[in-house]
C-alpha positions in Angstrom: -37.0 68.7 52.3 -35.1 65.7 51.1 -37.7 63.0 51.8 -41.1 62.5 53.4 -42.7 59.3 54.6 -46.5 59.0 54.1 -48.4 56.0 55.3 -52.0 54.9 54.5 -54.0 52.9 57.1 -57.5 51.7 57.2 -59.8 48.6 56.9 -59.7 46.2 54.0 -61.8 47.7 51.2 -61.1 51.3 52.2 -59.2 52.0 49.0 -55.6 52.0 50.3 -53.9 50.2 47.4 -56.0 52.0 44.8 -55.5 55.5 46.2 -51.8 54.9 47.0 -51.3 54.0 43.3 -53.2 57.1 42.1 -51.3 59.3 44.5 -48.0 57.9 43.1 -49.0 58.8 39.6 -50.1 62.3 40.6 -46.8 63.0 42.5 -44.7 61.7 39.6 -46.1 64.4 37.4 -43.6 66.7 39.2 -40.2 66.0 37.7 -38.5 67.1 40.9 -40.1 64.4 42.9 -39.1 60.7 43.1 -41.7 58.4 44.6 -41.1 55.1 46.3 -43.7 52.7 47.6 -43.6 49.9 50.3 -46.0 47.4 51.7 -45.9 47.3 55.5 -48.4 44.7 56.4 -47.3 41.7 58.4 -44.6 39.7 56.7 -41.7 37.9 58.6 -38.5 39.8 58.0 -35.9 38.9 60.6 -34.2 35.4 60.2 -35.4 34.5 63.7 -39.0 35.4 62.8 -38.9 33.4 59.6 -37.7 30.3 61.5 -40.2 30.8 64.3 -43.0 31.3 61.8 -42.0 28.1 59.9 -41.9 26.1 63.1 -45.3 27.4 64.4 -46.8 26.8 60.9 -45.5 23.2 61.0 -47.2 22.7 64.4 -50.3 24.5 63.1 -50.0 27.1 65.9 -51.4 30.4 65.0 -50.2 33.3 67.2 -52.6 35.7 65.5 -55.6 33.4 66.4 -54.5 33.5 70.1 -54.2 37.3 70.0 -57.7 37.5 68.4 -59.6 35.4 71.0 -62.8 37.0 72.3 -61.7 36.9 75.9 -59.7 40.0 76.8 -57.5 39.1 79.8 -54.0 40.3 80.7 -51.4 38.0 79.2 -47.7 38.3 79.7 -47.1 36.1 76.7 -49.2 38.4 74.5 -47.3 41.5 75.9 -44.0 39.8 75.0 -45.3 38.9 71.6 -46.3 42.5 70.9 -42.8 43.6 71.9 -41.4 41.1 69.5 -43.7 42.3 66.7 -42.4 45.8 67.5 -38.8 44.7 67.0 -39.8 43.0 63.7 -41.5 46.1 62.4 -38.8 48.4 63.6 -36.2 46.3 61.8 -38.3 46.4 58.6 -38.6 50.2 59.0 -34.9 50.8 59.0 -34.0 48.3 56.3 -37.0 48.6 53.9 -37.9 52.3 54.4 -35.2 54.4 56.0 -32.2 52.8 54.4 -33.4 53.1 50.8 -34.2 56.7 51.4 -30.8 57.5 52.9 -29.0 55.7 50.1 -30.5 58.3 47.7 -30.2 61.2 50.1 -27.6 62.9 47.8 -30.0 63.0 44.8 -31.3 66.3 43.8 -34.8 65.1 43.5 -37.1 65.2 46.5 -38.1 61.7 47.7 -41.5 60.6 48.9 -42.1 57.1 50.4 -45.8 56.0 50.2 -46.5 53.1 52.6 -49.5 50.7 52.4 -50.2 49.9 56.1 -48.0 50.5 59.1 -47.3 49.2 62.7 -50.4 51.1 63.8 -52.6 48.7 61.9 -51.9 46.1 64.6 -54.1 48.0 67.0 -57.1 47.3 64.7 -56.2 43.8 63.5 -55.4 42.2 66.9 -57.9 42.3 69.7 -55.4 42.0 72.4 -53.6 45.1 71.3 -56.8 47.0 72.2 -56.2 46.4 75.9 -52.5 45.8 76.0 -50.5 47.8 78.6 -47.4 47.9 76.5 -48.9 48.8 73.1 -49.5 52.5 73.7 -45.8 52.7 74.6 -44.7 50.9 71.5 -46.8 53.2 69.3 -44.9 56.2 70.8 -41.6 54.5 70.3 -42.2 53.6 66.6 -40.7 56.1 64.2 -43.5 58.4 63.1 -44.2 59.0 59.4 -44.5 62.6 58.3 -48.2 62.0 57.7 -50.6 59.2 58.7 -53.6 59.1 56.4 -56.6 57.1 57.7 -58.9 56.0 54.9 -62.3 55.2 56.2 -65.4 53.9 54.5 -68.7 52.4 55.7 -68.6 48.7 56.3 -71.2 47.9 53.6 -69.1 49.6 50.9 -66.0 47.9 52.2 -67.8 44.5 52.0 -68.8 45.3 48.4 -65.2 46.0 47.5 -63.8 43.0 49.4 -66.6 40.3 49.3 -64.2 37.7 50.6 -64.0 39.5 54.0 -66.4 38.7 56.9 -68.6 41.7 57.5 -68.5 41.3 61.3 -64.7 41.3 61.2 -64.8 44.4 59.0 -67.1 46.1 61.5 -64.8 45.2 64.3 -61.7 46.6 62.5 -63.7 49.7 61.5 -64.5 50.3 65.2 -60.9 49.8 66.4 -59.4 52.0 63.7 -61.7 54.8 65.0 -60.6 54.0 68.5 -57.0 54.3 67.5 -57.7 57.7 66.0 -59.5 58.9 69.1 -56.6 57.9 71.4 -54.6 60.8 70.0 -51.3 58.9 70.4 -50.3 59.8 66.8 -51.5 62.6 64.5 -53.9 61.1 62.0 -55.6 62.8 59.0 -58.9 61.2 58.1 -60.3 60.9 54.6 -63.7 59.3 53.8 -63.4 57.2 50.6 -67.1 56.5 50.0 -67.0 59.7 47.9 -65.8 60.2 44.4 -62.3 58.8 44.0 -61.0 62.0 42.5 -62.1 64.0 45.5 -60.4 61.6 47.9 -57.3 61.8 45.8 -57.4 65.6 45.9 -57.7 65.6 49.7 -54.7 63.2 49.9 -52.7 65.5 47.7 -53.5 68.5 49.9 -52.2 66.6 52.9 -49.0 65.7 51.1 -48.4 69.2 49.8 -48.8 70.5 53.3 -46.2 67.9 54.5 -43.6 68.8 51.9 
């Protein structure tokens, strides 16, 4: 094993950032392991995306708002946008995750990349993705991490941790994350984080040890 890619997904307030940081500290106790981290939430990366985002922002046009409208009708524009999002995420994957790992491939140390969020989060955060015809295909085409760890917590606890979040939106995201898990499009390991943090960390470490 030269490297492993582990991603953490889940609602805001599920403990992703905290547990990812604790996991990194735990892994670094092993002198033979080098740990890298990356944030994989939405952030324009390709030059074309940066220009497009700037233009749309100037015109106060929010693509995310259109994708999150309550009505759920087939939209060719939305299907194309999901395809474009996929290209953006795929580019980031190769340049921000795969390439840094390959650059250090000759190192003697084992490498582990811990990722906060992934392309899969789009299913939960964008209503249209829930009924898109192309999105299940895009999920299958996206390079799969060695482990996908879904951190789940009840909505009330998530709201306490993230008081700035709307509780109805948290509930909606919670529901769609569980839908994603039940689709069985990707292998997902589920960990409840409303338990003692050390126990959640131990369960995460068990998953990673199995992966390596």
